N, C-alpha and C positions, 0 to 999 in steps of 0.2 A: 798578428791577428788578434782580435778582441778576445776576452777571456769571459767566461760565465762568472758572475758574482760567487764569492766565496761563500759556502754555507757554514753555518755553526756546527763545530765538531762536537756533538753531543753523543753518547755511546747508546742511549735510548729514546724511543721516541716520546716527546712530552705528552702526547695524548693518550696513547695505548700502553707505552712503556715496553715496547717490543725492541730487540736489540737492532742496532743499525749498523751497516756498513760504512766504511770510510767513503766519503764523496757522494752518499746518498742526497737526492735533492727532496725525495718524497719517502714517506713511511711505507715499506712494502706491505704491511698488514692492514693499515687503515687509510693510506693516501694521505696523511697529514702533510701540510707543505712546510718542509723544515726551514725555508726561508725567513719565516716569521721568529724564529729564535735568533737573538741578536748574536752576530759574529764577533769573535775576539780580534785584537789585532794578532797578525801573524807570528809575532815575538812574544806572545803572551800565552801561558796555558789556559785550557778551557776550565780546568779546575785547580784551585790554589791548594796547595800542600798545607799551608799555615794559616789559611783564612781568606783576608781581604786581597784582591786582584787590583793593581793600578787602574784606575779608569782613564781611557784616551780621552783627550780634549775635554777634561773636567765633566764627563758624564757620570752620575753617580749610578752606576751598575749594582744590581742587586749582588749581594756577597754569595758567593759560591761556597759550598762545603763539601767534602768528599764522603760525609757519612752524617746520618741524623742522629748518631750517638747510640743506634742499635743495630749497626752493622749494614744498614740499607743505603743506598746511594742518596744523597739529598736531592730533592726535586729541584728541577731547571726551570727558572722562570722565563715565560715567553715575553715577546716584546709588547704585546697587547696589556701585559699587566703592569707596565711602567707608568707612572704619572707623567701628565704632559699639561700643557696649557694651550688655549686657543689663541687666534691673532691678537686679541687683545689682553692677553696675559692671565685670563681668567682660568682656574684648573678645570680640567675635562674629566667627567665621569669615565669611569673605567669602561671600555666597550667590549662587547662579546667577540670572542675570536671568530674570524670569518669561517664561513663552511669550507672545507678542503676542496680544492678545484679538482677537475676531473683528472684522474690519473693519466700519464703519458703512456702511450703504447707499451712501453718496456716495464712500467710498474704495474703490479696487479691491483686489480679492483677489490673493493670492499665485498665481503661474502654476500652472495645473492640470497634474497629471502630474510635479510634481518629486518627487524622490527624496532619502531620507536616506542617508549612506555606509553602505556594508553591506548594503542592503536594495534589491532590485531589484523595480520594479512593471513587470509585464508590460501592466498595463491602466491607464487614467486613474485617479487617486486619487480617492475619494469623501470628501467633507468631513467631518472629525472621526469618520471610521469606526475608525480606529486614530490618534488623537493620538500625535504623537511628542514627545519630550522632548529638549531641547538637552543637549549634554555638560556635565558638571559641570565648571567653570573650576578647581576645587580639584584636580583630577587633572591635574596638567601631566605634561609627558614625563619630569621626573627623579622624581615621586612615583607614577608609575603601577606597578600591581603587575607583578612580574615575570613570572608565568605567562603563558602565550601566550591571547591574547584569543580569545573563542569566534567562531564563523563570522559571528553575528549580534550585535553588541555589544548588551548588555541595554539601554542607554539609548535604542538604536533600535528596540528589538523592540516590536512591539504587545502590546496586553493579552492575557493568556494566556486561551485560550477556555474557556468553561463546561466542567464536566465531562462534561455530556451532549453536547457536540460533539466531532467527530472532529479531532484534532490532526494537522498536516502530519507527514508521514515525514521530510521534509527539513530543515525549520528547527525543527520541534518546537513552533513558537509559534503559527503562523498557522491561522485557521479554514478548513476544507475547505468549498467551495460545493457546490451541488447538481449541478454539472457535473464535479466530481472535481478541481478546482484549488485549491491554497492561495491564499487572498486576501492572504497576505503576500509570499510569494516566487514565486509563479505556478508551483509545481511541480506537475505532474500526478501524481495520487496512483495506487498499485497498485490494481487492481479486486479485490474480494474473491476472486474465483477464480483470480487469477494464482497464487496459493500457498496450497494448504489443507493442513491436518493435522488428524488426528482419532485418538483413542485410546479404545477401548471395552474396558474390561477387558484381556484378553491380545492382542485383536487391533488393530492399527493400521494408518492407511493416509496417504499423502502424495501430492499432486497438484501439478504445476508447469506453468506456461505453456510452459516451454522458452526457447530462446533465438532461435528464428526466427519463432515464430508471433505475431500480433497479439493473440490471446486463447486462453484455455485451453478447450477443447472437450470435455476429459475430466470425468467426474464419478465419485464413489463413494459407497457407502453400507456402513458397518460397524456390527456391534452383537453383543450376547451375550443369550443367553436360556436357558432351561431346558426340557427335555423332560418329559413326564409324570410320569416316575420320579424327576426331580429331577436328573438328570446334565446337566452343562453342555453348551452348544452355541454355537460362534462362527460367524458370517455374515459374509461380505465379497462386495459387488458392485461391479465395475469397469465403467465404460461409455466408449466412445471414439466421439464425434460424427464423422458422416462429412462431411468439409469440404466436398465437392462439392454437398452438400444445403443446403436452406435451414434456417437455425436449428439448426446442428448441436449447440451447445451447450446449448440447451433440450431437445434430444431425448435427449442424455446424462443429464441432469439428471433428467427426468422417469422415465426408464427405471431408473435406479439407485434412485431413491426407491420408485418402485412395486414393484420386485423386493424391495427390502430390507425394506420392510413387509410385502410377503406371506409371505416366509420367516419373519419374527419374529412373524407372527400363526399361521402354519400348525405349525410345530415345536411350540409348547406344547400344541397339540390332538392331537398323537399322529400327525399326518401322516407318512409316511416321509420322511427327508431327499430322498432322489432324486425321489419324487413331488413334494415342496415345492418343489423347484429347478425341475422341469417347469413347475409352475403359475406360479412366479414370473417365469419367462421370458415366459410368455403374458401375464401381468399387465403386464410391461414393455413388451410389444408393443402392447397395447392402449392404454397411457398415450401412447407415442410416435404411434401412428395418430390419435389424438385431436387432436394439435397440427395435423394437417394440416386439420382441420374448423374450427378457431378462426378468426374474421372477421380477427384481427390477421394471420394467416397468408396469408389470402386476398388482402389488401390488399397484403401485402409481395411476394408471388410475382409472378414474371414468367412468360409462357408457357413459358420454356426452362428454369425451375427446376423441381426436383422437390421431393417431400414431405421433412421433416424426418426423419433417420434416424441410427443409431449401431450400434454392435456391443455386445454383452454378455458378460461372463465373471464366474463367481462361483464360491464355494466355501463348503461346509458342513463344519464340524470338530466332531466329538463325541468321546467318551472312547475309541472304537474304529472309528469309521466316518469316512470322508473322501470327500465327494461334490462333485464339479464339474459346471458346466453351462455352456454358451457358445453363441453365435452370432456369427459374424465370425471376425476374426484375432486378438483379444486372448487371453492365454495363462495357463495354470496350470503352475506347476513345484513340484516336490518335491524339497526339500534336506535330507538326513538331517542329525541332530545329529552322528553319527560320519561325519565327511567322508572316512573311508577306504571307505566304501560309496558306491556311484554315486549321483547324483542323476537325474531323470526328468522330461521333459516330458509333462504328463497331458492336453492338449489336442492337436487337428488343426485346422489353421487351415482357414475357409471361404474360400480364396484362390485366385487362377489359379496361383500357384506350387504348392500343395499338390495341385491337380487334376493339375498336369503330372507331379509326383512320383507320385502315386497310380496314374496311367495308364501309368507306366513311359517316359514320352517324354523325361523329362529328370532328370538327377541333383538332389539337393536343393540343391547348391551352383551348379549352372547354373540352376535354376529361380529362386532367390531372388537372384542376380545379374541376372536379366532385370529391365527397367523396367517390365513388367507383373506382376511378382511381388506386390505389394501391393494389386493389384485384387480386391476381396473379392466373394465369390459369395453371401454370406449376410449378412443384416443385419435390424435392426428397422426398420420404416417402413412407411407406407401403400403405397409402391410396390414393396415387396419381392415377389418373384415367388412364393415359397411359403416359409412359417415352417417351419422344421426345427430344433427346440430339441435340443441334443446334450446328454445326460447321462451320467455314468460315477460308480459308486462303487468305491471302494478300502479296503482294511483293511491299512494299513502295519503291519509287525510291529516298529517301532522309533520312537523319537521324531525328529521333524523339525520343519521350517518348511515351510508352503504360501506360494508366491508367487503372486499374482494381480496380472497387470499388463497394460497396453497395449503397442503395439509402439514406443511411444516409448521405452520401456525395453529391451525385448529386441531392438531393432535394435542395441544396443550389447553384448547379451549372450544371443546367440541360442541356442546350445547349453545344455543343462542344466549342463555342466561350466563354462561361463563363467559363467552365473548363480551357481552355487555359488560359485565363486572372487571374484565381486564382493560376495557377500553377507557381513557380518561373521560371526564365530563365535558371539557372544552373542545373535544375533538373536533366538533362541526366548526368551531372558529378557528383550531389550530391542527388543521389535519396532518401535517408533516410531524408535528410533536406527537400526534396521536398514533401515527404509524411507526414511529420510533419506539413509543411505549409498547405496542403490542409485538414487536420484533424482540424487543428486550425481555418481554414476558415469555416468549418461545425459548430464547436463550438461557433464560433463568431456570426455565423448567428442564434443561438438558440439551436443547439445540441439536438434536439427532438428524435433522434433515435441513435441507436449505429452507430459508423462511423468506417469503414475500408476501407484503399486504398493501393494498390501496385503499384509501379512503376518500368518498365523495359525498359532500354534505347536500342534503336535499330539503328544499327545492335548490336548483341550481342558482347560486347567487348572481347578480348582474357582472357582466363582463368587468375585468379589473379587481375584483374582489378576490382576497386570498387570505393566506393565514396572518394573524396579527403578530 
């Protein structure tokens, strides 16, 4: 019968130097393929006692020694280290040793969970999911490129994810699993709502989780449409979830979508913008109320929890009219393009502080310094006492920018003058940039809450106009 190829008779693995048994085909510790070690003729010893070993057929085998002079066995050369020539007789560059093949069932596998330099695995590795390549021996310390190496050396990086897959924001190489973690470096990925930006024609909005909250409970909706006479109209809705309620992030998202869709559907039909804003708030309220009836909510809620809830503030800008609407303590500010004229706040908070000021019991500074200041007295939700949508119409006599925001921003620019000072001078021409700057202002101030702001230039520019 045929015989298996004779393997090199070496006492230690050339890769990990673990002791070998006679007749081993693979290293039991690392799985190294011992067939790559050149075999000696049957009548020649593996190690020469006095130096050189006669080479068979004129091959210039490397000299084998029994010691390196310090009592340690001399290294054994692998076949891949021998020089060679191509079919034209030109010398070949040394090639990197091939990766060890999968060990046969009788051979133990490499230790699970091992990692390559520069890559950290927070979970046990899965076989062959991301095969790693050994470093190229041709790149020695003297020959290595001068530029600083990347954080994850390419030779250790996993295969690039497919185009349809989401790449890790940290290592830019690993695939993100269904739980939101990179399968290469283990880095948790930011959630989609942690930071959102949108630009729709001349109106833009930015929302950020902030620096203290574990999730973003704000949401917004922006859009542009045309009135029946063809005049342009811009719309922005901003909602802030009530953190003490169940699923506040779902409430703000449902309210913002319902109100935005209601406005963009009503204005082209000729509904007056102020009536359209009132109806949009009612539509948003119904959307939030519906969340309390969902079976998922019923399972999640405990007896001490209340229904999903949020606040809402919005604005509609046309060629000559500005309409605002709100329930809760999110606000609308007016900042004229001519900064020599005064800005103004266009909404009144549904809050404990506002009630104290309106009743003449406290000054505004005293009321908002109180720990009860942000306790809201109006909101959207199934447990709201009575829904009272507030709407107001204005006819500005000059150009400017309308700021629609949650308290995550106005906590750091409470007065109209402070808001105007924080907003860039070119916000009307670059609303997305202006919204980013205002969010950055809140984050620089501490970012204690979610931050959302929408900017609408007034008057509404013709369709097709946007940020420069």
